[in-house]
VOGU-3710 file (C-alpha; in Angstrom, 3 decimals, decimal comma):
1> meihptaiva> 12,964/-11,620/-62,295  12,334/-11,365/-58,573  10,723/-8,111/-57,436  9,379/-7,911/-53,885  5,740/-6,735/-53,715  6,711/-3,723/-51,608  9,291/-2,483/-54,130  8,321/0,290/-56,553  9,668/-0,216/-60,063  8,762/2,221/-62,839
11> sdaqlaedvi> 7,028/0,557/-65,752  9,635/1,734/-68,256  12,704/0,802/-66,192  14,774/-1,802/-68,048  15,698/-4,782/-65,885  17,362/-8,027/-67,020  15,329/-11,176/-66,441  17,311/-12,383/-63,419  17,611/-9,076/-61,542  16,505/-9,230/-57,894
21> irpysiigph> 14,846/-6,254/-56,195  14,471/-6,569/-52,424  11,704/-5,022/-50,223  10,911/-1,300/-50,321  13,422/-0,390/-52,988  12,540/2,253/-55,593  13,666/2,036/-59,225  13,073/5,094/-61,438  11,814/5,219/-65,026  15,157/5,757/-66,803
31> vkigsgtvvg> 17,112/3,075/-64,950  18,756/0,104/-66,680  20,002/-2,843/-64,615  22,007/-5,747/-66,023  21,876/-9,492/-65,474  22,585/-10,940/-62,039  22,454/-7,655/-60,147  20,832/-7,705/-56,699  19,329/-4,525/-55,265  18,977/-4,709/-51,491
41> phaiidgrtt> 16,134/-3,384/-49,299  15,322/0,334/-49,237  17,743/1,215/-52,027  16,852/4,097/-54,361  18,045/4,153/-57,977  16,883/7,056/-60,090  17,800/9,297/-63,003  19,485/8,100/-66,180  21,386/5,376/-64,397  22,853/2,351/-66,144
51> igernqiypf> 24,076/-0,529/-63,967  25,946/-3,513/-65,386  25,905/-7,173/-64,468  26,354/-9,029/-61,169  26,478/-5,965/-58,942  25,611/-6,198/-55,255  23,756/-3,121/-54,054  23,133/-3,095/-50,318  20,339/-1,492/-48,224  19,739/2,260/-48,199
61> ttlgyppqdl> 22,111/3,078/-51,052  21,153/6,014/-53,281  22,313/5,907/-56,895  21,732/8,402/-59,687  20,218/11,221/-57,676  20,841/14,829/-58,821  24,303/16,266/-58,136  24,946/18,516/-55,162  25,902/21,401/-57,423  24,162/24,777/-57,473
71> sykdeeteli> 24,714/25,072/-61,231  22,630/21,961/-61,899  19,302/22,821/-63,557  17,730/19,377/-63,917  19,590/18,537/-67,141  19,540/14,927/-68,384  22,889/13,748/-67,088  23,962/10,177/-66,307  25,449/7,685/-63,892  27,129/4,631/-65,412
81> igdeniiren> 28,147/1,672/-63,240  30,008/-1,327/-64,661  29,995/-5,004/-63,646  30,602/-6,851/-60,371  30,766/-3,887/-58,044  29,919/-4,115/-54,349  28,147/-1,007/-53,061  27,493/-1,193/-49,339  24,919/0,362/-47,015  24,063/4,069/-47,289
91> atihrgtvrg> 26,589/4,780/-50,047  25,641/7,600/-52,420  26,730/8,054/-56,043  25,337/11,047/-57,921  24,932/11,606/-61,628  26,999/14,171/-63,538  26,649/17,813/-64,466  26,647/19,380/-67,915  29,783/21,422/-67,261  31,564/18,310/-65,958
101> ggvtilgern> 30,856/16,202/-69,045  27,418/14,965/-68,008  28,363/11,592/-66,558  29,647/9,984/-63,378  31,377/6,634/-63,947  32,115/3,712/-61,637  34,037/0,969/-63,456  34,195/-2,734/-62,618  34,898/-4,827/-59,508  35,079/-1,867/-57,173
111> fvmayahvah> 34,286/-2,059/-53,461  32,377/0,981/-52,201  31,954/0,589/-48,457  29,247/1,943/-46,167  28,514/5,689/-46,192  31,013/6,410/-48,970  30,061/9,290/-51,254  30,949/9,677/-54,934  29,982/13,135/-56,179  29,050/14,346/-59,648
121> dckignyvil> 31,362/13,808/-62,612  33,782/11,502/-60,791  35,517/8,861/-62,889  36,515/5,731/-60,977  38,378/2,892/-62,677  38,439/-0,787/-61,741  39,362/-2,671/-58,547  39,224/0,522/-56,492  38,407/0,378/-52,769  36,583/3,234/-51,067
131> anaatlaghv> 36,518/2,427/-47,350  33,778/3,519/-44,954  32,740/7,176/-45,265  35,346/7,997/-47,910  34,114/11,228/-49,490  34,861/12,306/-53,050  34,022/15,849/-54,142  33,079/16,496/-57,762  35,259/15,750/-60,781  37,643/13,389/-58,959
141> riddhavigg> 39,455/10,766/-61,063  40,676/7,540/-59,473  42,734/5,060/-61,491  42,663/1,262/-61,148  43,604/-0,535/-57,904  43,772/2,599/-55,746  42,734/2,295/-52,084  41,045/5,172/-50,260  40,920/4,728/-46,492  38,000/5,374/-44,171
151> lvaihqfiri> 36,908/8,957/-43,460  39,156/10,321/-46,221  38,039/13,596/-47,819  39,170/14,323/-51,387  39,045/17,809/-52,905  37,302/18,366/-56,225  39,290/17,924/-59,461  41,870/15,687/-57,774  43,507/12,795/-59,676  44,578/9,651/-57,843
161> gthafiggks> 47,019/7,343/-59,610  46,930/3,592/-59,965  47,866/1,467/-56,908  47,985/4,556/-54,679  47,011/4,184/-51,019  45,564/6,963/-48,865  45,429/6,219/-45,140  42,292/6,776/-43,079  41,194/10,193/-41,793  43,286/11,978/-44,400
171> glrmdmppym> 42,476/15,092/-46,388  43,733/15,132/-49,967  43,941/18,537/-51,638  46,437/17,753/-54,439  46,923/14,977/-56,998  48,087/11,650/-55,580  50,916/10,001/-57,580  50,507/6,348/-58,606  52,110/3,591/-56,515  52,577/5,927/-53,528
181> lafgapakly> 51,270/5,999/-49,955  49,972/9,134/-48,259  48,491/10,010/-44,892  47,473/13,093/-42,941  45,356/16,215/-43,143  46,613/17,631/-45,400  48,025/14,374/-46,764  51,782/13,935/-47,203  53,688/11,227/-49,060  55,476/8,511/-47,092
191> gpnlvglkrk> 57,064/6,597/-49,953  55,883/3,845/-52,296  52,896/1,712/-51,286  55,206/-1,223/-50,540  52,693/-3,576/-48,917  50,153/-3,057/-51,649  52,667/-3,425/-54,455  54,035/-6,673/-53,005  50,546/-8,079/-52,559  49,783/-7,280/-56,192
201> gfsneaiqal> 52,863/-9,151/-57,364  55,051/-6,276/-58,502  58,627/-7,341/-59,146  61,416/-6,362/-56,773  63,044/-4,579/-59,700  59,957/-2,400/-60,194  59,657/-1,652/-56,476  63,299/-0,621/-56,210  62,933/1,602/-59,264  59,873/3,291/-57,736
211> kkcyrilfrs> 61,793/3,836/-54,494  64,564/5,558/-56,438  62,021/7,683/-58,304  60,404/8,676/-55,018  63,714/9,856/-53,564  64,504/11,922/-56,671  61,038/13,399/-57,149  60,076/14,124/-53,576  63,181/14,104/-51,366  65,992/15,589/-53,458
221> gltldeaiik> 65,148/19,252/-52,946  64,901/19,785/-56,705  61,960/21,480/-58,347  59,495/18,967/-59,716  60,462/19,688/-63,321  64,167/19,297/-62,494  63,466/16,072/-60,619  61,516/14,608/-63,539  64,478/15,219/-65,859  66,897/13,661/-63,361
231> arqeveplae> 64,653/10,595/-62,831  64,372/10,031/-66,570  68,148/10,107/-66,818  68,949/7,895/-63,835  66,093/5,390/-63,407  65,506/2,442/-65,723  62,401/3,191/-67,813  60,258/0,325/-66,559  56,532/0,603/-67,269  55,816/1,651/-63,682
241> vvnllhfvad> 58,489/4,356/-63,796  57,208/5,719/-67,096  53,660/5,797/-65,719  54,722/7,610/-62,540  56,788/10,226/-64,378  54,050/10,826/-66,936  51,487/11,316/-64,159  53,686/13,800/-62,303  54,625/15,685/-65,479  50,956/15,896/-66,472
251> rsrrgitr> 49,870/17,213/-63,084  46,600/19,080/-62,842  46,057/22,618/-61,654  45,821/21,268/-58,109  49,491/20,283/-58,045  51,092/17,104/-56,691  51,071/15,741/-53,141  54,718/15,802/-51,996
//
């Protein structure tokens, strides 16, 4: 274990043998850090925070601090971070609230860029990118492989589907369907995330099916419920189509970005 003499590490923090703590970082008493994780200079990790293996935590990040929620009364809530995440300078990820389930979760192999903020009770999957200064309000759920552009603001309780892409300087106030691309403040859909889907190796058959679904769901003039029925009748039920239609049918109280 390599701990710089200027770092402050609580005696009952649990650190794997090969964890590295750089100068002036502060590690609180309830923190657990897994093998191969490097904590950069001036980082602060506090609260009941569990961090997995081989994470890269850059300078001035703050992890596990109390949520920015007036209902929070110093309850013992958590932040859980998986393996192989990159968390860049000045990013902040807060622990959960009791009414939100008590835990904020960041999965595996995510890239959280500088100044990004993940609020209380968010649930982020794997391979997600949060670009610089992306801002998530509380209770946001982001599924695997989604990309959130720089300076994007996301309303609380929003769901963002897998492989979705939100362009920079957007404001998202409704659920974001999987595989789609949105931009603007408020954000509007501009079709399937074609570049991203091709880069991820999606078949041409799947991409064409998603295009057809998009036209039916969001450009046909039908109500959303009517469009879902029509898409199920007319589009081949590939896995991607089934996932998209299930997401839209199971929309939250915020509604769907259209």
